C-alpha positions as CSV (number, residue, x, y, z in Angstrom):
1,M,77.9,18.2,59.7
2,E,80.6,20.0,57.8
3,T,80.7,17.2,55.3
4,L,77.0,17.5,54.7
5,I,77.2,21.2,54.1
6,I,80.2,20.8,51.7
7,G,78.4,18.0,49.8
8,L,75.3,20.1,49.5
9,A,77.3,23.0,48.1
10,I,79.0,20.8,45.6
11,N,75.7,19.3,44.5
12,L,74.2,22.7,44.0
13,Y,77.2,23.9,42.0
14,T,77.0,20.8,39.8
15,W,73.3,21.2,39.3
16,S,73.8,24.8,38.1
17,N,76.2,23.5,35.5
18,A,74.0,20.7,34.2
19,D,73.7,22.3,30.8
20,F,77.4,22.1,30.3
21,F,77.5,18.4,30.9
22,V,74.6,17.9,28.5
23,Q,76.3,19.9,25.7
24,K,79.6,18.1,26.4
25,K,78.0,14.7,25.9
26,N,76.1,15.8,22.8
27,N,79.4,17.1,21.2
28,E,81.2,13.9,22.0
29,R,78.4,11.8,20.5
30,Q,78.5,13.8,17.2
31,Y,82.1,14.8,16.8
32,T,85.7,13.8,17.7
33,C,86.6,16.2,20.6
34,V,89.7,17.0,22.6
35,W,90.2,19.5,25.5
36,V,92.7,22.2,24.9
37,D,94.3,24.5,27.5
38,K,93.5,28.0,26.4
39,G,94.8,29.8,29.5
40,W,92.6,31.6,32.0
41,S,89.9,33.8,30.4
42,E,86.4,35.1,31.1
43,A,83.7,32.6,30.3
44,D,81.5,33.3,27.2
45,P,78.0,33.9,28.5
46,N,76.5,32.3,25.4
47,N,78.2,28.9,25.9
48,P,77.6,26.6,28.8
49,A,80.8,26.3,30.9
50,V,82.0,25.2,34.3
51,T,83.6,28.3,35.7
52,I,85.8,29.1,38.6
53,F,84.9,32.6,39.8
54,G,83.7,33.5,36.2
55,Y,86.8,32.2,34.4
56,T,87.6,29.1,32.4
57,K,90.9,27.4,31.5
58,Y,90.1,24.7,29.0
59,K,88.1,24.6,25.8
60,Q,86.5,21.7,24.0
61,Q,87.5,21.6,20.3
62,C,85.5,19.2,18.1
63,V,85.8,18.2,14.5
64,T,83.6,16.0,12.3
65,E,84.8,12.6,11.3
66,R,85.3,13.9,7.7
67,E,87.5,16.7,8.8
68,R,89.5,14.4,11.1
69,M,90.1,12.0,8.2
70,K,91.3,14.8,5.9
71,T,93.8,15.8,8.5
72,Y,94.9,12.2,9.0
73,K,95.4,11.6,5.3
74,K,97.6,14.8,5.0
75,Q,100.0,13.6,7.7
76,K,103.1,11.8,6.5
77,F,104.6,9.1,8.7
C-alpha cells in the first residue's frame, strides 16, 4: 500500500512539471544544450523548472549551431 501511495505522489509531482519536460525537449531539438551547475537558488517563476522545495540547482544552457561552430573554430588544439 505504501508503494502505491509513493508512486501516486511521484506521478502527481511529475505531471505538475510536464511543461518543464516539453520545454527541455524543444530546446534540445533546436539547439546544442548542456546542463550547468549554478548552485542552489530560487526558481524563476517565468521559466518552467523541476524544483525541490522551490529551489533549483542546475540550468540548461543552449547555443545555436552557428554559435557553437564559431566557438569551435576559435579554439586552438
